[in-house]
N, C-alpha and C positions, 0 to 999 in steps of 0.2 A: 234887429232893434228891440223886439219884443223880449228876446232872451237877455239882452243887456239890461233892459228895465227891470226884469225879474230878478237878475243878479244884484243890481243896485238896491232893489227893494229888500233883498234878503240881507245884505250886509249892513243896511241902515235900520233894520228891525230893532225894536226895543226888547230885550230879553229879560225876563223876571229872574229872580234868585232861584225860584223854584224850577223853572225850566232849565237853567244852567245845572242845578243840582240833579236833575233827571238824566241830563246828558252825562255827567260825570259818573252817575250810578251805572250808566250803559257802557262805561268803559272809555269814554271820550276824554281826551287830554285838553282840558279848557283852562285858560288863564285870562286875566283881565289886565290890560295895559292901557293907561291913558283913557279909561272909560270905554275901550273897545274890547269886545269878547272875542278872543282868538282860539280856534280849535287847531291844534298843532300836532295832531297824531301823525300826520305824514312826515313831519320834520324830526320826530324823536330819533330815528336811526341815522339821521344826517347831520345832527347838531355836532359841531366840532368840539364842543365843550362836554359831550356826553349826555346821556338821557336822564341820569339821576338828578342833575341840577334842575331840569324842567319838572320832573315829577314832584319835587318839593314845592313848586309853585302852583300846583293844580288846585283850582278853586279859590285862589287868592289874588289880591290886587298885587301884581308883580311889577308895577311901574318903576319903583325905585330900584329894584334889584336888576331889571332889565336896562334901565338907563345907566346904571353904574358899570355894567359889564359889557355893554355893547356900543358900538359906534353908531352915529346917526344914520349911516348908510344901512347897516344891519337892521336898525329899528324900523326904517322905512320899508324894508323888504318883509318884515314880519307882518305888515298890514295886509299882505296877500292871503293870510289865514283868517282874516276877519270874517266873522259870521253874524255880527250884530253889535249893539251897543247896550250899555246900562244906563239907568237914570239915577242920579244922586250918588251918594257915597256907598261904596261897596263894602259889604259885611263879609269877612273871610270865612271860608270854610277851613277845616282841618284836612290837609291833603291826604288822599288814600294811603300813600307810602308811610305817613306817619300815624296811621290808625284811624283816619276819619271814615265814618259811616255815612252813606248817602241813600236816600229814598228814591226808588225807581218809580216809573209811571204806574198808577193803580187803575186797572181797567174798570169801566163803568159797570156797575152791578156787584163789584166785589167788596165795596165798602161805601159808607155815607160820605157824600161830598167828594167823591173821587175826582170827578171831572173838574170841580171847582178847585180842588187842591192842585191839580196838575197845571191849571192855567193861572192861578194866582201867584202873588209874590210873597214869599214867605220870609221877607227880610227881617221880621221881628222874631222868627223862630228858626234857628238854624237846625239843620239835620245832624250836625255833629255837636258834641259837647263843646261848650266854649273853652274848656281848659285843654291843656296839652295832655296826651294820653299817658301821663307819668305813672299812674297807677294801673295802667292797662297797656302794657308794652306791645309794640308791634310783633306779631307772630304769636300772640296769645300765650306767652311763656308762663303766665300766672293769672289767676282771677283778679277782677277789679277789687281794689281793697276798700273803696269807699262808695256808697251809693249817693252821697251827697255831693253833687257837682258845684254847688255855690261856693263852697269854701275852697275849691281847687281852680278857681277862675284864672288866677295868675300863678304861675309856677316859675320859680327862679332858682338861682344858686348864687353863691356869694364868693367873694375873694378869700375869705377866712372865716372859719367856724370857731365857736368856743371849743375849748379843749374837750375831747372825748372822755378824759379822765373825770370830767365833772358829772358825767351821767350816771344816774342811778340804775345800774344794770338790772336790778331785781324787778323794775317796773315792766320790762319788756319780755313778753312770753314767747316771741317768736322773731325771726329774722325780718318779717314784714313789718311789725310794729316798730322795731328798731330803725329800720329804713325810713318809715313814715315819720319818725321823730326828726331824723336828720333832715329830711326834705322840707318838712314844715318849718324847721328852724331856718333853713335857707330862704324859704319864701318870706318869712317875717322880716329878716335882715335886709333882703333886696328890696322889698316893698317900702321900707323905711329909707332906703338909700336912693332910689331912683324915682323919677316922676311917675304919678298914677297912670293907670292904663285906660282912663276914660276917653271917650271919643274927642272931646274938646282939646284936652291936653296933647294927645297923640297927633291930632291934625295940625296943631300949632307947631310941633316939632318938625312934622313932614314939610309944612309950608316954609318954614325958615330954612330947613335943610336944602330945599330946592331953590330958594333964593340965594343961598350961599353958593350953590353950584353955579348960578348965573354970575354971581360976583367973581368967582374963581375964573370963569371962562373969560369975563371981561377984562381981568387983569393979566390975561395971557398965560396963566399957569398950566394950561393944557398943552402949550406949545413946547416942544422939545428943544433944548439948547444942544445942538449937535457937537459944539466944541467940548462939551463935558465928555462925550463918548470918545473924542479924540484923545483925551486924557486917559480914559479907561483903556483904550487900545494900547497906548504906550506902556501902561501899567502891566497889561497882560503880556505884552511882548518882553518886557524886561524879566518877569517871573519865569517865562518859559525858556528864554535864552539863558538865564542863570542856571536853570535846572540842567540844560545841556552842557554848560560849562562844567558844572560839578560833575556830571557823569563822565566827561572827558578827562577829568582829573582823578576819577575813581572815588569821589566823596559821595557815596551812594546814600548815606543817611541824609546829608545836606541837600542832595538832589531830590530826595523824596519830600523834603520840607518845601522846596520851592515849587514842586509839582502839585502838592496839596494846596499851597497858597494860590496857585494859578487856578485850580478848580474852585477854590473858595470864592474868588473874585468873579469868575465867569458866571456863576450861579445868578448873581444879581442882575446881570444883563439879560439872562435867559428869562428870568422872572419878569423883567420889563417887556421883553418881546412877547411872552405869553399873554400879557394883559394889553397888547397893542399900544404900549406906552412909549414906543420909539417913534415909528412913522405914522401910527395910527391907521395903517393899512393892513388888512387881515393877511393878505398873501405875503406881502413883504416882511412883516414882523414874524410870521410863521417860519419863513425860510431862515431869517436871522436866528430865531430861537432853536430851530432843529440843528443848524450848523454848529451853534454853541453847545447845546445840550447833548446831542447825539454824536456828532463828528468829533468834538473836542472834549467831551465829558463822559460819554458812555452812558447817558441817562435819556430817558424818553420824555420828550416835551409832550407828547400826546397823553402819556400816563399822568403827568404832572397837570395838565389842564383838566382832565376828567376829574381828578382828585380835588384840585384846587378850587374849581368852580363850585363843587358841592360845600367845600369848607367855607367859601364866601357866602353861601346862602343859608347854611345852618350852622353857623359858627359855634363851636364848643358844645354842640348837642351830643351827648354820649351815644345815643343810638344811631346818629346819622353823620356826624362829622369825622371823616377818616383821619384827619390830622391829629385827633386826640385818642384814637382807637389803637392803642399799643399793648393790649393784653397779649401774653400773660406777664409782660415785664413792667408796664406802668399802668396805674389807675389814678386819675385825678378827681374822681368822683366816687362816692360810696355806691352809686348805682352800678358800677362796674363789677361790684362784689356779688351781683345777682345774675350773673351769666346773661348779660343783655344780647339781643339779636341786633347786629349791624345791618342796616338797610343798605349800606354801601357795598359791603362785602357779601351780603345775602347769606349770612351764616351767624351761628351763635358764637359769642366770644366767651368761651367757658371759663368759669372761675374754679378751675380744677386744682389738684394738690400742687402742682408746680407753681400755678399762679398764686396760690395762697402762701407758698414759701417766698416767692420773689416779691410780692407786694409788701410783705412785712419788712423788707430791707430796701424798698425801692429808692428811698431818699439817700441811701448810700451808694446804690447802683447807677444812679442817674447819670453822672459824668462818665464813668467807665463804659456803660453801654452805648453812650452817644458816640464814642470813638469808633463804633462798628456801624454807625448809621449809613455810611455810603454803600457798604455791602448790601444792606437791606434794600436801597434804592435800585441797585442793579437787579435784584430779584424781581422787584415790583415793575421794573421797566420791561424785563423780558417776559414776565407774565402777561403784561398788557399787550405787547407786540405779538407774541406768538399765539396767544389765544384770540387776537383779532377783536379786542374789546373796543376799538375805535370805529368811527364810521367807515364803511366801505364803499359808499356811494356819495353823491353830493359834492359840495365845494371842497370837502376834506378828504376825498377818496385817496388821494396820492400821498397823504401824510405818512401812512403806515409803511409804504414802500420806500419813501425817502428816508424815513427813520431807520429801517432795516439796513439801508445802504450805509447810513451813518454809523450804525453799530459795527458793520463790517470794517468800515474804515477806521474807527477808533481801535478796535481790537487788534487791527494789523499794525497801526503805528505805535500803540501803546504796549499791547501785549506781546507782539512779535518783535518789532524792531527796537523798542526802548527797553523792555524787561528781558526778553530772551537774548536778543543779539547783542545789546550794548553791555549787559551785566554778566560777567562770566560764571559766577558761582551761585549755588542754590541759596546759601545763606545771605549773600549780598542782595539777591533778588527778593527774598523775604523781607529783609531790612527795608529796602526801597519801597515795596508795596505796603508794608506796615505803616511806615512813617508817613507816606503820601496820603493814605487813606485816614489815618487817626488824625492828621493835622487839620482835617476838615470838621472835626468835632465842634469847634466854635460856632460854626454855621448852624448846626443842629440845635446848639444852645440858644442861638439867636432866634431860630424858627419857634422853638417851644416856649421861649421866654415870654412871648407876647400874649400867650393864651392859657398856659398851664395853671396860672394862679388866679384866673378870672372866672366869671360865672360859667356854670356848666349845665344848668337846667333851662327849661323853657318857660318864659313868662306867659306864654299863650299866643293865641292867633291875633290878638288886638295889639300887640307890641309892635311899633313902627320899626322900620328897617334901620334908621340912623341910631335909635336908642339901643337896639339889640347889638349893633356893631360896637358901640361904645361901652356897652356893658360887659361885653365877652373879650374885649382886646385892650392891651395896655401899650403905651409908648415908652421908649427908653431915652432918658436924657443923657446927652453926650455933647462935648464941644464940637463945633463945626469942623474943625481940622481932623476929627475922627470919623466923620461921615463915610469915608471910603471904606472903613473897616466893617461898618455895619451894612452899607450898601442899600440904605433905604429902609431896611427891616427894623430900624429903630422908630419908624413912624408907622407902625402897623394900624394903629386906630385911624389915622387919617387915610391910609391906603385902603382900608376896608370901606370907608365911606365914599372914596372916590378912586377906585382901583386903576384908572386910566391915566391918572396924573403922573407925568415923568417924574421919576424918583428924585432927580436933581432939583425939583420944584416943591418937594414935600416940606422942606424946612420953612419956606416962605408961606406955605399954606397952613402951617402949624398955628400961627398967630390967629388966623381967621377962624379955625376950627375951635380954638380955645375961647374966642369971643362967642361963637355959636353956643358952645356948651354953657357958658355963663348965662346967656339969654335964656335958654330953655331949661336950665336947672339940672343938666345931666353931668355927673362928675366925669372929669377927664383924668383918666389914670395915667400918670406919669412917674416913672421910677428911675432912679440911677441903675446903672448896669449891675452892680454889686447888691444894691437893694432889691432889685428885681429877682435876681437869682435867690436871695434869701426868701422872697415870697414863694418862689416855685418850690424850693426845698421844704418850706413850711407846709405847703399844700400836700406834697407827697407824703410828708411825715404825718400829717393829720389823717389822711386816708389810711395809712398804714396802721395808725392807732384805731381807726374804726374797724379795720380788718380784725385787729387783735380783739376788740370787744365782741365782734360777731363770733369769732372763734370760741370765746369764753362763753357766750350765751348758748351756742350749740352744744358745747360740752355740758353745760348745766342742764339743758333739756334732755340729753341723753342719760344723765345720772338720775333724773327725775322719771325717767321712762316715757317721756312725751315724744316718742318717735314720729308722730304724726306731724309735728310742727318742724322737726329737724330736716333740713334739706342737705 
């Protein structure tokens, strides 16, 4: 009994911001959820969604992110990691993975007021700068450019910049000053477009966002209509059967077309299962997702979860979001032109000679390169499975082995029986493989369309989750009868706010989200498919122009003999 009372006392203890800061400085993984302080070091290697998603929440109030991505059952289990509570509103730290610095305990006698500092609540003075480390990238790839943090409190990006041709290049003596100009331009435009980041405004947005979640739940929009999936299954069966018929009649190009359409449609249900949007049961939806992704599609659901969860947490962050890290082929922000370090891949994304050449023409290469997207997904899937990047213990220990079995099954039925045994000549095999894989390109267009033209920088640690999601994501307007073509990806802004809503309910949810956006003053980005593509091409073209200006500046510096500033 004494032990139980001691444990209860510990988990009900009120922890100050300074105490939590010291724990993080000592390497502890601490997050705040619903006012509870959770230490989840032991869970990192078992988390089915990967460790990186958790690391981006260290020192932050992760309530909205956790609620959006996890079931009530999982959230209840998380309370077993509770070590205390906080009082009042939590003031976020910048997570260590994003460059945050934390003060550890100062022993008595080593400095004035050390004991008081260790015990007190430093809620008014953060250990980390309030701004995002935009001018001090993770990994220390360059020195901090500005010593004045007050004017960097909110950092953002925009959907479109004024033409780079309007810049007076002679004003900028180095790559750093040129990039600073671009970034500050983005900041000014975003601050004018979105609600301010003060506490009152952001708290109001969060409160209304949570009220909307309750309304959505009350209207039954979290409930899956399984009749919709019956229609999906009929569609999948039709596409696959048509592919087999075409193979029987030796129409290999047409067979490849229907196989590609089959994969294109399958991905939407795999996406639903990965978010537990079908049965809302972790194990059941995981089995459904792996059968679809691995056994029928040859792609790893585990890789997708690890990648996609980070994308949902740090959407459109050049250093952190793997969904926009496509160097050396694509750069949707000028910041990629400075050889950023990816915290997801744990490596530098070099802006090397090949990248310099490709980025200049990226707006022309966009559609051709996306036809090869599925081959890249194979590579990423096998890298994840062979290197064992997923959890090897805990509730997801069996995922890797089930997926490896699925890969063997896929390459047996597709690679051996369908391609090798059913198609007699090498030329016909190449035709079938090429058409079937290239026809999935529209899927990659749909995926990139929702984010490539939206904000790419960080407004700072005080921006609320719903505002960040709406600032970095666009929806695509289309008639209801075309919903099956987009598979729910046309409602990405809504999906990012509430990822576990079944996709067949997203259209009904859209009206509620639009009302929410009007109430809180956040612009709701909605474009037609053609218009959205124009926005994406415009963004790629803009960064290509910025790259050209950078190259011109560097050549000018070389001519002047200013080699010290030339990178």
